[in-house]
C-alpha positions as CSV (number, residue, x, y, z in Angstrom):
1,M,-54.6,32.4,-14.8
2,G,-51.5,34.0,-13.4
3,H,-52.6,32.8,-10.0
4,V,-52.8,29.2,-11.3
5,R,-49.3,29.5,-12.8
6,A,-47.9,30.8,-9.5
7,I,-49.4,27.9,-7.7
8,A,-48.0,25.5,-10.2
9,G,-44.7,27.2,-10.0
10,D,-44.7,27.0,-6.2
11,S,-45.5,23.3,-6.5
12,G,-42.7,22.7,-8.9
13,M,-40.3,24.5,-6.6
14,R,-41.4,22.4,-3.7
15,R,-40.8,19.2,-5.7
16,L,-37.3,20.4,-6.7
17,F,-36.6,21.3,-3.1
18,L,-37.8,17.9,-1.8
19,L,-35.8,16.1,-4.5
20,G,-32.7,18.1,-3.6
21,L,-33.2,17.3,0.1
22,V,-33.6,13.6,-0.6
23,L,-30.3,13.6,-2.7
24,V,-28.5,15.3,0.1
25,L,-29.7,12.8,2.7
26,L,-28.8,9.9,0.4
27,A,-25.3,11.4,-0.1
28,I,-24.9,11.8,3.7
29,G,-26.1,8.3,4.3
30,G,-23.7,6.9,1.7
31,M,-20.8,8.7,3.3
32,W,-21.8,7.3,6.7
33,I,-22.0,3.8,5.4
34,Y,-18.7,4.1,3.6
35,G,-17.1,5.4,6.8
36,R,-18.5,2.5,8.8
37,W,-17.1,-0.1,6.3
38,A,-13.8,1.6,5.2
39,G,-13.0,3.4,8.5
40,P,-10.7,6.4,8.7
41,T,-7.6,6.1,6.5
42,T,-5.2,7.8,8.8
43,S,-5.8,6.1,12.0
44,S,-3.9,3.1,13.4
45,P,-5.4,-0.4,12.6
46,V,-4.8,-1.3,16.2
47,A,-6.6,0.2,19.1
48,G,-4.3,2.0,21.5
49,F,-1.3,2.0,19.2
50,P,0.2,5.2,17.6
51,E,-2.1,7.0,15.2
52,G,-0.7,9.0,12.3
53,A,2.8,7.6,12.7
54,A,4.9,6.9,9.6
55,T,4.6,3.4,8.2
56,A,7.6,1.4,7.2
57,R,7.3,2.2,3.5
58,Q,7.0,5.9,4.2
59,A,10.1,5.8,6.4
60,F,12.0,3.7,3.8
61,S,11.8,6.5,1.3
62,L,13.9,8.6,3.7
63,A,16.3,5.7,4.7
64,A,17.0,4.8,1.1
65,G,18.4,8.2,0.5
66,Q,21.0,7.7,3.3
67,A,21.8,4.2,2.0
68,D,22.5,5.5,-1.5
69,Q,24.9,8.1,-0.1
70,W,26.6,5.3,1.9
71,Q,27.2,2.8,-0.9
72,D,25.9,2.6,-4.5
73,D,25.1,-1.1,-4.2
74,A,23.4,-1.0,-0.8
75,G,20.5,-3.4,-0.6
76,L,17.8,-3.5,2.0
77,A,18.4,-6.4,4.5
78,A,15.9,-5.8,7.2
79,V,13.4,-3.4,8.7
80,S,12.3,-3.3,12.3
81,C,10.4,-1.4,14.9
82,H,9.7,-1.9,18.6
83,W,7.0,-0.4,20.8
84,P,7.7,-1.1,24.5
85,A,4.5,-1.5,26.5
86,A,2.5,-0.8,23.3
87,G,-1.0,0.3,23.9
88,M,0.1,2.3,27.0
89,Q,2.0,5.0,25.1
90,A,0.5,8.3,24.2
91,D,3.4,9.3,22.0
92,D,2.7,9.0,18.2
93,Q,6.4,9.1,17.4
94,V,7.8,5.8,15.9
95,T,11.4,4.9,15.2
96,W,12.1,2.6,12.2
97,A,15.5,0.8,11.9
98,F,16.8,-0.2,8.5
99,Q,19.7,-2.5,7.8
100,F,21.5,-2.2,4.4
101,F,24.1,-4.5,3.0
102,S,26.8,-3.7,0.4
103,P,28.0,-6.9,-1.4
104,S,31.0,-5.1,-2.9
105,T,32.4,-3.9,0.4
106,Q,30.9,-6.7,2.6
107,R,29.7,-3.9,4.9
108,L,26.4,-3.5,6.9
109,A,24.9,-0.1,7.7
110,F,22.1,0.8,10.2
111,V,19.8,3.7,9.4
112,M,17.3,5.1,11.8
113,V,14.2,7.1,10.8
114,T,12.5,9.2,13.5
115,D,10.1,12.1,13.2
116,G,10.6,12.5,9.4
117,A,14.4,12.4,9.6
118,A,16.9,9.7,8.6
119,R,20.4,9.2,10.0
120,L,23.2,6.6,9.6
121,V,23.9,5.5,13.1
122,R,26.4,2.7,12.5
123,E,28.2,0.8,9.8
124,G,30.9,-1.9,9.7
125,V,32.2,-5.1,8.1
126,S,29.9,-8.1,8.2
127,P,31.5,-11.5,8.8
128,Y,29.0,-13.1,6.5
129,V,26.9,-12.3,3.4
130,V,23.6,-10.8,4.4
131,P,20.6,-11.6,2.2
132,T,18.8,-8.6,0.9
133,L,15.1,-8.0,0.0
134,S,13.5,-7.1,-3.2
135,T,11.8,-3.8,-2.6
136,E,9.6,-4.4,-5.7
137,E,8.2,-7.6,-4.0
138,W,7.7,-5.6,-0.7
139,R,4.1,-4.5,-1.3
140,V,2.5,-5.1,2.2
141,D,3.2,-2.1,4.4
142,S,3.6,-2.3,8.2
143,D,0.1,-1.1,9.0
144,Q,-1.4,-4.0,6.9
145,A,0.8,-6.5,8.6
146,L,-0.1,-5.1,12.0
147,R,-3.8,-5.4,11.2
148,V,-3.4,-9.1,10.4
149,W,-1.6,-9.7,13.8
150,W,-4.3,-7.6,15.6
151,E,-7.2,-9.6,14.1
152,R,-5.6,-13.0,14.7
153,K,-3.9,-12.5,18.1
154,G,-3.7,-9.0,19.3
155,K,-7.3,-8.0,19.9
156,A,-8.0,-11.0,22.2
157,L,-4.6,-10.4,24.0
158,A,-5.2,-6.7,24.5
159,A,-8.7,-7.4,25.9
160,R,-6.9,-9.2,28.8
161,R,-3.6,-7.4,29.1
162,S,-2.3,-3.9,28.2
163,D,1.5,-4.5,28.9
164,I,2.3,-5.8,25.4
165,D,5.7,-5.3,24.0
166,L,5.3,-5.2,20.2
167,T,8.1,-5.9,17.7
168,M,7.8,-5.9,13.9
169,Q,10.5,-7.1,11.5
170,L,10.6,-7.3,7.8
171,R,13.2,-9.9,6.6
172,A,13.8,-12.4,3.9
173,S,11.9,-15.7,4.3
174,D,13.9,-18.6,5.7
175,G,13.8,-20.2,2.3
176,G,15.1,-17.0,0.7
177,G,13.4,-14.8,-1.8
178,R,10.1,-13.4,-0.7
179,P,10.1,-10.8,2.1
180,V,8.1,-11.7,5.3
181,W,6.8,-9.6,8.2
182,V,7.3,-11.1,11.6
183,V,5.0,-9.5,14.2
184,V,5.5,-10.4,17.8
185,G,3.5,-9.4,20.8
186,M,5.4,-10.2,24.0
187,L,4.0,-10.3,27.5
188,T,7.2,-9.7,29.4
189,S,5.6,-10.3,32.8
190,A,4.4,-13.7,31.6
191,N,7.4,-14.5,29.3
192,T,4.9,-15.4,26.6
193,A,5.1,-14.4,22.9
194,Y,2.3,-14.2,20.3
195,T,3.7,-14.3,16.8
196,V,2.2,-13.9,13.3
197,M,4.1,-14.1,10.1
198,V,2.7,-12.2,7.1
199,D,3.9,-12.6,3.5
200,A,5.0,-9.0,2.6
201,T,4.2,-9.6,-1.1
202,D,0.5,-10.7,-1.0
203,G,-0.5,-10.3,2.7
204,A,-1.1,-14.0,3.3
205,V,-0.4,-15.5,6.7
206,V,2.7,-17.7,6.7
207,E,2.4,-20.8,8.8
208,P,5.5,-21.6,10.8
């Protein structure tokens, strides 16, 4: 009788072991499928471009501190970044340039953010009123806008050429109000530009 119980116990243990193994394999399979669909969250959306570099929103948190020290009413006027010969650079360091405008003093300031540090590099009187952006309406980060450009223009371009000068700028739309990303891939040797405009509020492509 004890022998029968031992056999039954061994059988139950084997079933539990097999069930546990199946659950582990299912979990691993689920993680693999998720990775295939979602992709790594820290890598660049564009092959060959800097990975792990600060996005515009991440850099803005540093630049805003400098702007607050400069003028109490400083508003964000523009954000820009430039990669010369993008896709050919191994350096992950990215420099973001921020323009802030103070209506009360009619002055414009330029703040640069590089490698986790922000500094005010220049400021002076502006001859005209500079429109500022609503940071609450700025919901689409630079990596999302870059991905849109890559899927619509960049991927096919990079398949043929690697000497792409890439420029990104966040500014107020021509009609005023909503912020817009303008992403330009320039082939300097061919004097040809490939531009995509992305609504920085909802991520929709803006037709010129």
